[in-house]
N, C-alpha and C positions, 0 to 999 in steps of 0.2 A: 748278930741277928736276934730275932725273937723280940721279947718285950723289954730287954735290958736297955740301959742308957747308952748313949753314943760313945761315952768314955770307956766303956768296958771292952777289954780285948777278948775277942771270941776265941774259944779253945778249939784245938784241932780234934776232929773225930775220925777214927779209922774203922774200916769195916772189912770183915773177911768175906769176900765174894768169890765163890767157886775155888777156894784154896788160896786165893791171892788177897793180900792186904792192900786195900786201896783207900786213898784219902777222899773223904766225902766233902764236897763243897756246899751242898744244899740238902737240908732235910725238911720234911713236912710231917707233922703228927696229926692224924685224923682219927676221929672216933668211928664207931661201927656204922654210924649214919652217913659218914662221908664228910662231916664238917671239920674244918681245920681247928686244931687245938694249939694255943700258944705254947711255945717251948721256952722254958725258963733258962736264962743264960748261966744260971748256977748249976745246971745239970752236970753230974760227974762225967768227967772225960774218960772214954775207954782208951785202951792202949792198942798198939799194933798186934799184941798177942791176944787181946780180948775183944777184937772187933766182932760184932754180931748184930743181928736184927732182933729187936726186943718186941715181944708180944705181951700184952697185958689184958686184963679183963675189960677195961673200958676204952683202950686205944690201940691203934696199930701204927707202927712207925714205918713210914715209907722213905726210902733213901734213893736219891737219884744223883748220878754224876752227869752234869750237863755237858754232854759231848754232842757234836753235830749229828751223830748217827742216832741220837736219842730224842730228837725234837718231837717226833710223833708220840713217843711214850710220854714225854713231858706234857704235851697238849692234852693227852687223855687224862693224866693226873690232874691238870689244871681244871678241865671240865668237871671231873669228879669232885675236886676240892670246892668249887664255887657253885655246883649244881646249876649250870647255865640252862640246861633244857627245862628243868623243873621251874626255874624262875621265869623263863619265856612263857611257859604254859600258864603260870599263875598270872603274869602281867596281861596276857591275852584274855584270860577269863575275866579279870577285873575290868579291862577296857570294855569288853562286851557288856558287863553288868552296868558300867557307867553310861554307855551309849543308850542302853535300854532305859535307865533312869532319866537321862536327859530327854529322851523321846516322850516318856510318860509325863515328865514335868512340862514339856512343851504343849502336850495335849491339855494339861491342866490350865496352862496360861490361856490357851484358846478358849476353853470353857469359861474361864473367869472373864475374859474380854466379852464373850457373848452375854454373860450375865450383866456385866456393866452396861453394855449397849441396850439390853432389854430394859434395865432399870431406868436408864436415861430416857428412853422412849416413853416409858410409863410415867415418869415424872413430867415430861413435856405434855403428855396427853392430859394428866390430872391438872396441871397448872393452866392449860388452855380452857378447861371446863370450869375451873374455880373462879373466884373473884380476883385472882392474880395478886395475892397478898404480897408476893415477892417479885420484884421486877427481874426478868431474866437477863437484863443487861448487866446487873450487878453480880456477875459470876466470878468465880475464881479462875483466873487464866490458866493456872497450873493444872487444874482439873480438866478444863475443856480442851486443853492442848492435846490430851490423849486421843481425841477424836481424829487428830491429824495423821495418826499412824494407821495405815490400811489394815484391816483384819486379814490375817494370813489364810483364814478358811473361807473367805468370801468367794462364792462360786461365780465364774464369769457369766455374764448375762447371755441369754440365748442369741445365736446369730440369726438375725432376720434378713431375709432377702427382700429388698424393697422393690415393689413393682414399678414399672415405668411411669404409671400414673402418680404414684407417691413421689417419685423423684422429681417429676415436673411440678407437682404441687408444692414441694419444699421450696421452690424458687420464687414463690408468689406470696404476697401479703395476705391473701385470702385463706392461707393454710389454717385448718381448724385444729388447734392444739388440744382441744378437749377430748378428742377421740383416741388419744394415745396413752398407753401405760408407760411407766418410767423406763422399763427395759427397752421398749420400742423407741422412746425418745433418745436413749443412749445410743441405740443403733443408728438413728438418724444423724446424731452428732458425729458419730464415727464416720459415717458416709460423707458428711460435709468436709471433714479433714482430708479424706482420701480424694474426693472429687476436686477440691481446690488445689491439689498437688502439694499440700503442706506436709504430709507424711514423707514424701520423697525429698522435699526441699530441706527439711530439718533432720532428715535421716532418723525419723521417729520409729522406735521399735513398736510394731503394731500391737504386741501384747501389753506393753507399757501404756499405750494409748487407751486400749479397750478395757483391760482388766484392772489396772492399777489407778491410773490418773482419773479417768472418767468416773469410776466407782467412788473414788475418794471425794471428787467434786460433788457428786450426788449426796453422799453421806454428810457433807458439811453444809448443806442447805437445810434450814430448820423447817418444821411443819407449820409455818405461818399461814394465815388466810391468803395473803398476797405474795409476800417476798419469800417464795419457796422455789423448789427445783423446776416446777412447771414454768414459772416466770423466767428463770434462767434460760430454759429451752426456748421460750417465746422470743426473748431478746436475741438469742443466738440465731434462731431461724430467720428473724427479720433482717439481721445483719447479712446472713447468707443470701437472702433474697435481694437485698440492696446491692450486694456485690455483683450479682448477675444482672439486675435491672439497670444499673448504672455502668455496666461494662468496666468495672474497676480492675479486672484482670489485665486490661490493656493500658491502664493508666497508673496503677500502683505496682510495687514489687510484691513478690510472694511473701517476703518478710513482713511487709505492711499488712497483707491479708491475714497472715498468721497472728500478728499483733491484734488486729481487729477482732478476729474470731475468739482468741484466747481471753481477751479482755471482756468480751461479751459473756463468755461462759463463766468467768470468775467474778463478775462485777458486783454481786450481792452476797458473796459467800458469808455464811454464819450471821446473816442479818437477824437481829433479835426481835424484830417486829415493832420497834419503837424508834421514831426518827431522831434526827440530830437535835432538833429543838428539845425533845424530851431529855436526851442524853445530857445536854448542856444545862438545862434548868434543874434537873435532878442531881447534877454533879456525879454522874455515874463513873465507874472506873474507866470506861472508854473515853469519856470526855476529859477526865484528869490525865489519862495517858497521852492523849493527842492534843492537849492544851486548847480544847474547844474548837479546833480547826478540822472540819470534816471528819469527826471521829469515826462515823460508820465507814466511810469510803476508805479511810486509812486502815481500818480493821480488815475490810475486805481484801485489800492489797496484802496485808501481813499474812492472812490465812492462805491466800493464793500461793505465796512464795514459801510458806512453811510446808505446804503440800509438795511443791516442786523441789523442796530441799531433800525430800525422801528419795533415795536413789531409785527405788522401784517405781516412783511416780514421776520422775523427771523426764518429760517429753522433749526437753531441750538438752539432754545429756550429751548428745553428739554434736552440739553446736560449739563453734569456737568461743572460748571464754570472753573475748572482746565483743563478739557479736551478741552473746547472751546478755552482757551488760546493757547494750543498746536496746535489746528486746525488753529486758526487765524495766528499764526506765520508761520506755514507751507504753508498756502495759499499765504501769503505775499512773502515768499521765492521763490515760484514757479513763481508768476507773475513778480517779479523783475528779474528772470532769463531769461525772454523773451526779455530783452534789448540786441540787437545784438552786442552792444559794449562789452558785456561780453562773447561773443561766444567762443573765443579762450580759455579763462580762464576756463570756465565750461567744455568744451570738453576735454581739457588736463587733468583736474582733473578726469574725468570719464575714460579716457584711462589708467590712472595709477591704477585704481581699477578693470577694467573689466576682466582682466585675472585671478584675484583671488577674484572674487566678492562674497560677503557674505551677503545673504539676512537677516541675523540676526544682521548685523552691521548697526546701525542707520545712520551713516555718509554715508555708501555706498548706502543705500536705498534713502536717501535725494538727493544724487547726481544723482541717476537713475531717480527720479521723475523730477528733473530739466531738464535732457536731454529729457525725454519723452514729457514734455510740449513744449520744443523747437522744437522737431521733428514735433509735431502736429501743431504748430503755422505756420510753413513754409512748410507744407506737400502738397501743391496743386499739385506740379509736380509728386507726387506719383499717382495721380488719372489719369484716361484715358485722352487722349489729348482733346477730345471734352468737358470734364469737366474742365480741367486745363487751357486751353488756354484763355477762357474768363476772368479768374482771372488775367492773365498777362495784358490784356487790361485795366482792372479796376485799377490795381496797377500803370501802366504807366500814366493813367489819373490823379490819385492822385499825382504822382510824378511831372507831368507837371504843375499841379496847384501850387505846392510848388515852383518849379523852376521859374515859371513866377513871383510869389510873391517875391522871393529872388532877381531876376533881378530888379524889380521895386523899391526894398528897398536898392539896392546896397550891398546885402549880398552875400557871397560865394555860388556858385552853384556847386553841385556835378555832375560830367560828366554823371553818370548813370541816372540822373534825368532830364537832359537837352534835351528838345524835338528836338534841333538842332543837337544833337550828338548821341543820343541813338536810337537803333532799338530794336524790340522785341527779335531778335536773340542775339544781343550783350548783352542785359540786362539779359538773362537767362543762357547763356553758362557758364560764369564765376561763377555765383551763384550755378549752379548745380554741376559743376566740383569741386569747391573748398570749398563749404559750405555743400550742401546737401549730396552728395555721401559719403564724408569722415565721416560725422556724422552718417548716417544710416548704413554704413558698420561697424562702431564701435559698434553700438547697435546690429548689426547682430552677433557679436561674442558672445553676451550673449543670443540672441534669433535667432538662425539660421533660424527659420521658416519664418522670414520676407524677406528673400532674393528674393524669387520668386514673392511675392505679393507686396513688397515695393521697394526693391533695384533695381531689374531689370527694372521696369518702369522708374526709375530715369535714368538709363543708356540709355534706349530707348529715353527718352526725350532729353538727352544730344545730342545723335546722330541726332535727328530730328532738333534741333536748329542749329547744326553745318552744316547740309545740307542746312538749310534755310539761314545761313550766307554766304555759298558759292554762293548761288543764288544772295543774296544781293550784294556781292562783284562783281560778274559778271555784274550785272546791273549798278553798280557804274562805272565800266570801260567803259561800253557802253555809259553811260551818259556823261563821260568825253570827248568822241569823238564826241558826238552829236553837240556841238556848232560849230565845224569846218565844219561839214557836212551841218548844217543848214545855216551857213554863205554863203557857196558856192551856195547852192540852192537859197538863197535870192538874191545874186548878179546876178545869171543867170536869175532869174525871173524878177528882176528889170530892167536888160538891155533889155530883150525881151519886157517888158511892156512899156519901154520908147518909143519904135517905135510905138507900138500900140496906145499910148496915143495921138499921132498926129491925129489918125483917130477917136478920141472922146471917147476912152475907159479910164477908171480910172486906175492908176497904182495899182498893187497888191503887197503885201508883205507876206513873210512866216516867222512867228515868232516861234522859237523852244525853249522851256524852257529847260535849261540844266538838271534840275533834275525832270522833269515831270514824274509822275508815268507811268509805262508801256512802257517807251521809253529806 
């Protein structure tokens, strides 16, 4: 035993205990602090006549004969030898210190994330006010992906109790989206999921729906003039309204309605404010990543499912994996359908099916869902003028930001985005006449009840903008004549003032701007 090599033959030690010489099988040498001291195998052997217990200044030799009756004594010696209690206390104290440090470090992480988010918002605000020297589309994906992790300190938004009047208004296209704050819009979205039975159908944890998923969705919409969270709510509310107006609960499955609503909520996630044409012409990272094929819509899908990949944000966590695959594919199909480059293709496909539409045919139903999300995405002109017209201003502002950028980079500029060529009337007339009305009239063949509530407002909006264009054209004609009139007035005034100048008066001039508003 001891520290000797295994080839060394241990010596026999005898001890005189109470007048009897006994053979010792095990010895332990401990110092005064109770720590074990290694026993050297070369230690001199005592004899039967010299057995004794040795005391020294630095150590105490404890001897024990391991008999069954001495187990308790041996355990006590073992506990003293290894100081178990002291070690347990020390480990407990260290664990408590470590837990406190982890807690403090966690708080620091939260504060750092707060600072990062504040800095991001500040950068976005500054870039929106500046000349936009750097395109926000050319961002580093690794940096922006951090937005996808929900902040652990985000407070849940207040619980609003919707009045019966609000509940009924939510089901109609006339709903005024401008009167609601973000927290109120989140509560309305939460109500829609409950009202349609989606929370029960997908066994969604209400806390996940409210606190995690919806807040993450809101945070991942940028503060663009048009493509922002309010637009997301607009599209989702119109989808909810069409579900009720067209009685889709009786024609589609709850899974279909969940796909429609979730696609509407996610359809423009992280939109940078510059359309696909810009992405492709400027060869942005998005265009390169998605090979110029619907780069924005592909990005919206990717962000949507990155959010859902977070366990705390996954509203489909309790859905069967095979069912989730189908839901995921269907949501991707709908979001990709919002690319206006595919408008003609999708509408033509629907026209071929609408006269003999079969709700039991999966291909027919998929085509219908694609047309429905397209209708909702561009449905602002269905709403009352006082609700719809501010959206035109927002869209033109976003268009002008892009066209200014394109001019500065030497890229092609679309006429309908050029602030020097487009007006509110010209921007809307063609879009309403050749895109909106034909699409909604096709849907009307399947759901005649939408004519009065959705199609007629489009016709009225078309007439409104045509009247506005006539006024604009008349003003343009007047402005063309203004320079000649102004020049005549100027020459007359200049001649008259030339004579008065000799009497000490300063000459005056009349400057008339050819395109000045109101002239």
